[in-house]
MITI-712999 format. One line per field, with one value per residue (C-alpha): residue number from 1; residue in one letter; x negated, y negated, z. Coordinates in steps of 0.2 Angstrom, whole numbers, plus 5000, padded with zeros to 4 digits. Example, Ala and Ser with C-alpha at 12.3 -4.5 7.8 and 13.67 -1.06 7.14 Angstrom:
MITI-712999
seq = c(1,2)
type = c(A,S)
u = c(4938,4932)
v = c(5022,5005)
w = c(5039,5036)
This chain:
MITI-712999
seq = c(1,2,3,4,5,6,7,8,9,10,11,12,13,14,15,16,17,18,19,20,21,22,23,24,25,26,27,28,29,30,31,32,33,34,35,36,37,38,39,40,41,42,43,44,45,46,47,48,49,50,51,52,53,54,55,56,57,58,59,60,61,62,63,64,65,66,67,68,69,70,71,72,73,74,75,76,77,78,79,80,81,82,83,84,85,86,87,88,89,90,91,92,93,94,95,96,97,98,99,100,101,102,103,104,105,106,107,108,109,110,111,112,113,114,115,116,117,118,119,120,121,122,123,124,125,126,127,128,129,130,131,132,133,134,135,136,137,138,139,140,141,142,143,144,145,146,147,148,149,150,151,152,153,154,155,156,157,158,159,160,161,162,163,164,165,166,167,168,169,170,171,172,173,174,175,176,177,178,179,180,181,182,183,184,185,186,187,188,189,190,191,192,193,194,195,196,197,198,199,200,201,202,203,204,205,206,207,208,209,210,211,212,213,214,215,216,217,218,219,220,221,222,223,224,225,226,227,228,229,230,231,232,233,234,235,236,237,238,239,240,241,242,243,244,245,246,247,248,249,250,251,252,253,254,255,256,257,258,259,260,261,262,263,264,265,266,267,268,269,270,271,272,273,274,275,276,277,278,279,280,281,282,283,284,285,286,287,288,289,290,291,292,293,294,295,296,297,298,299,300,301,302,303,304,305,306,307,308,309,310,311,312,313,314,315,316,317,318,319,320,321,322,323,324,325,326,327,328,329,330,331,332,333,334,335,336,337,338,339,340,341,342,343,344,345,346,347,348,349,350,351,352,353,354,355,356,357)
type = c(X,X,X,X,X,X,X,X,X,X,X,X,X,X,X,X,X,X,X,X,X,X,X,X,X,X,X,X,X,X,X,X,X,X,X,X,X,X,X,X,X,X,X,X,X,X,X,X,X,X,X,X,X,X,X,X,X,X,X,X,X,X,X,X,X,X,X,X,X,X,X,X,X,X,X,X,X,X,X,X,X,X,X,X,X,X,X,X,X,X,X,X,X,X,X,X,X,X,X,X,X,X,X,X,X,X,X,X,X,X,X,X,X,X,X,X,X,X,X,X,X,X,X,X,X,X,X,X,X,X,X,X,X,X,X,X,X,X,X,X,X,X,X,X,X,X,X,X,X,X,X,X,X,X,X,X,X,X,X,X,X,X,X,X,X,X,X,X,X,X,X,X,X,X,X,X,X,X,X,X,X,X,X,X,X,X,X,X,X,X,X,X,X,X,X,X,X,X,X,X,X,X,X,X,X,X,X,X,X,X,X,X,X,X,X,X,X,X,X,X,X,X,X,X,X,X,X,X,X,X,X,X,X,X,X,X,X,X,X,X,X,X,X,X,X,X,X,X,X,X,X,X,X,X,X,X,X,X,X,X,X,X,X,X,X,X,X,X,X,X,X,X,X,X,X,X,X,X,X,X,X,X,X,X,X,X,X,X,X,X,X,X,X,X,X,X,X,X,X,X,X,X,X,X,X,X,X,X,X,X,X,X,X,X,X,X,X,X,X,X,X,X,X,X,X,X,X,X,X,X,X,X,X,X,X,X,X,X,X,X,X,X,X,X,X,X,X,X,X,X,X,X,X,X,X,X,X)
u = c(5040,5036,5017,5018,5027,5013,5001,5009,5012,4992,4991,4996,5013,5010,4999,4997,4980,4972,4973,4968,4948,4942,4926,4930,4952,4964,4955,4958,4975,4972,4980,4979,4991,5001,5008,5014,5021,5032,5043,5044,5049,5063,5066,5068,5080,5091,5090,5092,5104,5088,5087,5070,5062,5067,5061,5046,5044,5048,5032,5023,5026,5025,5008,5000,5009,4996,4983,4983,4970,4975,4971,4982,4974,4974,4956,4951,4944,4952,4950,4951,4941,4936,4936,4951,4950,4961,4969,4974,4981,4992,4998,5004,5011,5022,5028,5035,5043,5054,5056,5063,5074,5079,5083,5083,5072,5063,5046,5041,5043,5035,5019,5021,5020,5004,4995,5001,4995,4977,4978,4981,4968,4954,4956,4944,4950,4952,4960,4951,4948,4928,4926,4934,4934,4932,4909,4910,4916,4931,4945,4959,4969,4973,4987,4996,4989,4998,5014,5016,5015,5026,5038,5034,5038,5053,5061,5052,5053,5038,5030,5012,5010,5017,5006,4994,4998,4999,4981,4977,4986,4981,4961,4965,4971,4959,4948,4962,4956,4966,4972,4978,4965,4956,4939,4935,4948,4935,4927,4912,4906,4894,4905,4919,4937,4949,4965,4970,4965,4968,4988,4986,4983,4996,5010,5005,5005,5022,5030,5024,5029,5047,5044,5031,5037,5034,5020,5011,5025,5028,5008,5007,5021,5015,4999,5005,5014,5002,4991,5005,5009,4990,4989,5006,4999,4981,4991,5002,4991,4977,4985,4977,4989,5001,5017,5008,5010,4996,4982,4977,4972,4950,4950,4938,4942,4933,4937,4944,4956,4944,4941,4926,4927,4931,4944,4958,4960,4979,4983,4981,4992,5007,5005,5003,5020,5028,5024,5031,5049,5049,5046,5060,5071,5069,5071,5077,5064,5065,5048,5042,5053,5049,5030,5032,5044,5026,5015,5024,5028,5007,5006,5018,5011,4996,5006,4999,5014,5007,4995,4994,4985,5000,4992,4989,5006,5013,5001,4994,4973,4965,4957,4962,4951,4950,4932,4932,4922,4939,4941,4934,4940,4952,4971,4973,4989,4991,4990,5009,5017,5013,5021,5036,5039,5038,5052,5062,5062,5063,5081,5088,5083,5090,5106,5110,5106,5118,5133,5130,5124)
v = c(5070,5086,5085,5074,5090,5101,5090,5090,5109,5110,5099,5109,5103,5087,5074,5074,5079,5065,5071,5086,5086,5098,5098,5100,5106,5098,5086,5085,5076,5054,5045,5028,5034,5048,5030,5022,5038,5040,5026,5033,5048,5041,5030,5048,5055,5038,5040,5058,5064,5074,5079,5088,5071,5062,5080,5077,5059,5062,5078,5064,5054,5063,5069,5051,5049,5064,5058,5038,5033,5027,5008,5011,5011,5023,5032,5030,5038,5056,5069,5062,5051,5044,5024,5016,5008,4991,4992,5011,5006,4992,5007,5021,5006,5002,5020,5020,5005,5014,5026,5018,5009,5024,5036,5022,5035,5024,5034,5025,5005,5012,5018,5005,4989,4998,4998,4979,4976,4983,4974,4958,4962,4964,4951,4936,4920,4912,4926,4939,4957,4961,4973,4992,4988,4996,4993,4983,4968,4956,4960,4949,4965,4964,4958,4971,4973,4953,4962,4976,4964,4953,4968,4973,4955,4956,4972,4969,4952,4950,4934,4943,4950,4937,4923,4935,4940,4922,4919,4933,4927,4909,4916,4924,4910,4897,4907,4905,4897,4885,4903,4912,4923,4927,4932,4948,4959,4970,4984,4973,4957,4964,4974,4971,4972,4988,4982,4998,4982,4969,4970,4977,4958,4953,4964,4960,4940,4944,4955,4942,4927,4927,4931,4915,4898,4881,4877,4895,4903,4892,4897,4912,4916,4905,4911,4928,4924,4916,4931,4939,4928,4929,4948,4948,4938,4947,4965,4957,4950,4968,4973,4980,4976,4961,4971,4987,4992,4984,4993,5003,4986,4986,4995,4980,4963,4946,4928,4923,4938,4948,4967,4975,4993,5007,5015,5010,5014,5019,5017,4997,4997,5006,4995,4979,4985,4987,4968,4964,4973,4964,4947,4952,4956,4942,4929,4938,4933,4949,4945,4954,4968,4972,4972,4982,4996,4997,4997,5013,5021,5023,5030,5040,5046,5051,5061,5080,5089,5103,5109,5129,5122,5122,5113,5099,5097,5082,5072,5057,5055,5039,5036,5037,5045,5055,5054,5036,5029,5027,5043,5054,5072,5069,5064,5055,5055,5033,5036,5048,5038,5020,5029,5037,5019,5014,5026,5023,5006,5005,5018,5006,4990,4998,5003,4988,4982,4995,4989,4972,4963)
w = c(4984,4979,4981,4995,5005,4998,5003,5021,5021,5015,5031,5042,5042,5052,5044,5025,5016,5009,4991,4980,4974,4961,4969,4985,4985,4998,5009,5027,5032,5033,5049,5037,5022,5030,5041,5027,5018,5031,5023,5008,5014,5021,5006,4996,5008,5008,4989,4988,5003,5008,5027,5024,5021,5036,5044,5037,5042,5058,5059,5054,5064,5081,5074,5073,5091,5092,5090,5093,5105,5123,5121,5105,5089,5078,5070,5054,5037,5032,5046,5064,5072,5086,5082,5078,5064,5059,5044,5049,5064,5053,5043,5055,5064,5048,5045,5065,5065,5048,5059,5073,5064,5056,5070,5083,5096,5109,5106,5088,5095,5112,5101,5087,5103,5110,5093,5089,5108,5101,5085,5092,5106,5094,5082,5081,5087,5069,5062,5053,5060,5058,5073,5069,5051,5035,5033,5049,5039,5037,5023,5013,5011,5031,5027,5026,5045,5047,5038,5049,5065,5058,5058,5075,5082,5072,5078,5098,5101,5112,5106,5104,5086,5076,5081,5077,5061,5057,5058,5049,5035,5040,5038,5022,5013,5017,5004,4990,4975,4964,4951,4966,4967,4987,4992,5001,4995,4989,5003,5003,4998,4985,4976,4963,4971,4963,4958,4973,4986,4977,4977,4995,4998,4989,4992,5012,5009,4998,5011,5026,5018,5024,5042,5043,5046,5039,5026,5030,5023,5010,5006,5007,4996,4982,4982,4980,4968,4955,4957,4950,4937,4930,4936,4923,4907,4909,4908,4894,4885,4885,4868,4855,4843,4846,4843,4852,4872,4883,4887,4904,4915,4919,4939,4946,4943,4946,4951,4936,4935,4920,4921,4912,4918,4903,4915,4925,4944,4942,4961,4958,4944,4951,4967,4956,4947,4963,4967,4952,4957,4974,4962,4952,4968,4974,4962,4944,4933,4919,4913,4930,4928,4909,4917,4930,4918,4906,4922,4928,4911,4908,4927,4922,4908,4918,4934,4932,4924,4912,4921,4928,4946,4957,4968,4956,4947,4951,4959,4953,4948,4957,4940,4922,4914,4928,4929,4933,4948,4960,4968,4954,4950,4963,4966,4980,4990,4991,4974,4973,4988,4979,4961,4972,4978,4961,4955,4969,4969,4949,4949,4964,4952,4934,4944,4948,4931,4924,4938,4930,4945)
């Protein structure tokens, strides 16, 4: 959390710097990841009693208010551009909703409703988003946007955001294979899917499922669980010795859950650990917690703690080794965000086990 706070300070005390690069130094502020870092700071405030963390979350939320477009969307990309982007808007929506839950201040919900109305307004009839998207193509990982819209529906109860979310989830599930794999999880159809976007997709389904009624909710949860089990088996079987620890997973995966990269995407690894922990919390299946703890320990071993560079100390690299293709030679703020989420949830779950609950 100290490094994430430093990223905020380096961005002028409002939005979070997108990260730190050995080539470019501190990167510009990033609306998308600033948005979904807000719940992380609020979770840390609850866990630690830190009033500073709440203040930082408020400042991040206020910065997002300043850059919200008149039509309700939030700009995409590092820095502050003009064109709103669907995924970025959904992630900021999660942040504003977290602030509204924590503070009760109307401004956060009002901004969230404007964002939700824009998202519903630019959606295609079949549920996908194709306009205002990264690289101009639809993405299955927009399930994280559907999750945000369902949270908004539960809070504002306006009757127009939940149906939009349901349409996106239904569209994503039309491409589900029997093994749980979904099409359109990569940044582009011609590329392999990083574990980062794979985890985005299934976390969105997992969190959306309880909000969805009937068969759609059941299918969303079942597909997410099927994928989580495949990921777990691949991870646990990825050992050089039967009694050893799993090796670092491949950075990308194909439709048979196989990967052949010589490097690992640490961001995706810890996001998958979060999915496993969320499933353990719901179902009590110890396999999920066991795998999650190992995956978190792997990422923990790569956190930059021994460096004399204060701008790096505490950060998590995008790849392992750090020169891997995903965010090469860089420390993205979202890697630290998901790592912090995993550590906070791990402490909560282990505390419950130790208390005998």
